[in-house]
Structures are given as structure tokens and as C-alpha cells.
C-alpha positions in Angstrom: -17.3 -0.9 -2.7 -20.0 -3.4 -3.5 -18.4 -6.4 -5.1 -18.4 -10.1 -4.9 -14.7 -10.4 -5.8 -12.3 -11.6 -3.1 -10.1 -9.1 -1.3 -6.4 -9.6 -1.2 -4.9 -7.7 1.8 -1.5 -6.1 2.1 0.4 -5.6 5.4 -0.3 -1.9 6.0 -4.1 -2.1 6.2 -3.8 -5.2 8.3 -1.3 -3.7 10.8 -3.3 -0.5 11.1 -6.6 -2.2 11.6 -4.9 -4.6 14.1 -3.4 -1.7 16.0 -6.8 0.0 16.4 -8.5 -3.3 17.2 -10.8 -3.4 14.2 -9.7 -6.3 12.0 -13.3 -7.5 12.4 -14.4 -4.8 9.8 -12.6 -6.8 7.1 -14.7 -9.9 7.9 -17.8 -7.8 8.0 -17.6 -6.2 4.6 -15.3 -8.3 2.4 -16.9 -11.2 0.5 -13.8 -13.3 1.1 -10.2 -12.5 2.2 -6.8 -13.7 1.1 -3.3 -12.8 2.5 -0.3 -13.8 0.5 2.4 -15.6 2.5 4.9 -12.8 1.6 2.6 -10.3 3.4 2.6 -12.6 6.4 6.4 -12.7 6.3 6.5 -8.9 6.2 4.2 -8.7 9.3 6.2 -11.3 11.1 9.5 -9.5 10.4 8.2 -6.3 12.0 6.4 -8.1 14.9 9.2 -7.3 17.5 8.7 -3.5 16.9 5.0 -3.4 16.5 2.5 -3.8 19.4 -0.3 -4.7 17.0 1.5 -7.4 15.0 0.9 -10.4 17.2 -2.9 -10.2 16.8 -2.5 -9.1 13.1 -0.1 -12.0 12.4 -2.5 -14.6 13.8 -5.4 -13.1 11.9 -3.4 -13.0 8.7 -2.4 -16.7 9.0 -6.1 -17.6 9.1 -6.4 -16.2 5.6 -3.1 -17.3 4.1 -2.8 -18.1 0.5 0.3 -19.3 -1.4 2.3 -16.7 -3.3 1.7 -16.7 -7.1 4.2 -16.1 -9.8 5.1 -12.5 -10.1 3.2 -10.9 -12.9 5.6 -9.2 -15.4 3.5 -6.0 -15.4 3.8 -5.8 -11.6 7.5 -6.7 -11.6 8.2 -3.6 -13.7 7.1 -1.4 -10.8 9.8 -2.8 -8.4 7.4 -2.7 -5.4 7.9 -4.6 -2.1 7.3 -8.3 -2.0 4.0 -7.9 -0.2 2.6 -5.3 -2.6 3.9 -7.3 -5.6 2.2 -10.5 -4.4 -1.1 -8.7 -3.6 -1.2 -7.3 -7.1 0.0 -10.4 -8.9 -2.7 -12.5 -7.0 -5.4 -9.9 -8.0 -4.4 -10.2 -11.6 -4.3 -14.0 -11.5 -7.6 -14.4 -9.6 -9.7 -11.3 -10.5 -9.6 -9.9 -7.0 -9.7 -6.5 -5.2 -6.4 -5.2 -3.8 -6.4 -3.8 -0.3 -3.4 -1.4 -0.3 -2.4 1.9 1.2 1.0 2.4 -0.4 0.9 5.2 -3.0 3.1 3.5 -5.6 1.3 0.2 -5.2 -2.0 2.0 -5.7 -0.7 3.7 -8.8 0.4 0.3 -10.1 -3.0 -1.2 -9.4 -4.7 1.7 -11.2 -2.4 1.3 -14.2 -3.3 -2.4 -14.4 -7.1 -1.8 -13.8 -7.0 -3.8 -10.6 -9.8 -2.7 -8.3 -8.5 -1.4 -5.0 -9.4 0.0 -1.7 -7.4 1.2 1.3 -7.9 1.5 5.0 -10.3 4.4 4.5 -12.2 2.2 2.0 -12.8 -0.3 4.8 -13.9 2.3 7.4 -16.3 4.3 5.3 -18.4 1.3 4.1 -18.5 0.1 7.7 -20.0 3.4 8.7 -22.5 3.3 5.9 -23.5 -0.2 6.9 -23.8 1.0 10.5 -21.2 -1.4 11.7 -19.6 1.5 13.5 -21.4 4.5 15.0 -19.0 7.0 13.5 -16.1 6.9 11.1 -14.2 10.0 12.5 -13.0 8.3 15.8 -11.7 5.3 13.8 -10.0 7.5 11.3 -8.4 9.6 14.1 -7.1 6.4 15.6 -5.7 5.3 12.2 -3.8 8.6 12.0 -2.6 8.2 15.6 -1.0 4.8 14.9 1.0 6.1 12.0 -1.0 6.2 8.8 0.1 9.0 6.6 -3.2 10.0 5.0 -3.4 13.6 4.0 -5.8 15.7 6.1 -7.6 16.8 2.8 -8.2 13.2 1.8 -9.5 12.4 5.3 -11.9 15.3 5.4 -13.2 14.6 1.9 -13.7 10.9 2.8 -15.5 11.8 6.1 -17.8 14.2 4.2 -19.0 11.1 2.1 -20.5 9.7 5.3 -21.8 13.0 6.6 -19.1 13.6 9.2 
């Protein structure tokens, strides 16, 4: 996604990229990054159970932004605090949402908020030759618990010739 808009990142992409040791990809392809404090709180709450959270939490704190008032159009969806803050921030500051959750993605689409997910970080990284191949990273993403469908993964990998 070629855009100069800031990216606002939710917990799931951060945790997944942290677990596979590739948070650097966000810095490499995003014009700027923001992580709402509610997302940081969500990561911190799961830190005891998550081997990637210590690194992820430190990284997220470097990009912390204050939560914004919950947008009424987002509140209607009854999403989690992190997803709600990401989308409210995007609406307030014309930003790109980085989300994996299906319902949050549906909300973003209904509100015309530009969005990407974890695959939307890996594929451009491959196109920019920041990684030699996307498939090994995607396999690692799946191995650490991402619930991407195999058909979506295969279609995405075809976009980068894999």
C-alpha cells in the first residue's frame, strides 16, 4: 500500500510480528507509526502468557499515542478497546488501520478507513526486497497462531510470485 498516511497499529499484528522477530518491517514500510495506549495495555495484559510480548511491548511504547474519544460510528460495532481506539484514531487523524480482526476490518471498510493486516506488511516487504521470500514469513505467522485462511494466504503469495 503506497500511502503517506500514518499507520495506527493494533495488538494482533504487533504481537505476531514480534513473535516472528520482524517488527522491523513496520519501520521499513510505514510512513509513520502510532500505537494507542489501549493497545499497549492489551499487549501488557497478555505479556505473562506470550513469549513475544516483552519485545512487542517495548516496541509499542516507542510509538505510543494517547487514546482519542471513541467515535460514535465505531462504538456502534462494540469492538475491543484496542480495535476501537485504532479505528477512532484513524477517523480523527486520517490514518491507515493495521488490523487483523475480521469484525474490526469490516468496521473499517464500512467507515472507509484504509486498512492493512499482517499480510499487508509482509507482501510489500517482499516487493521492496526487504525479505528474500514471503512464504517463510507467512508460514511463521501461521505457526505462531494467526488464523489466516489457506486460500487467502495462497492468493496473497501469488501476488508476489510465490
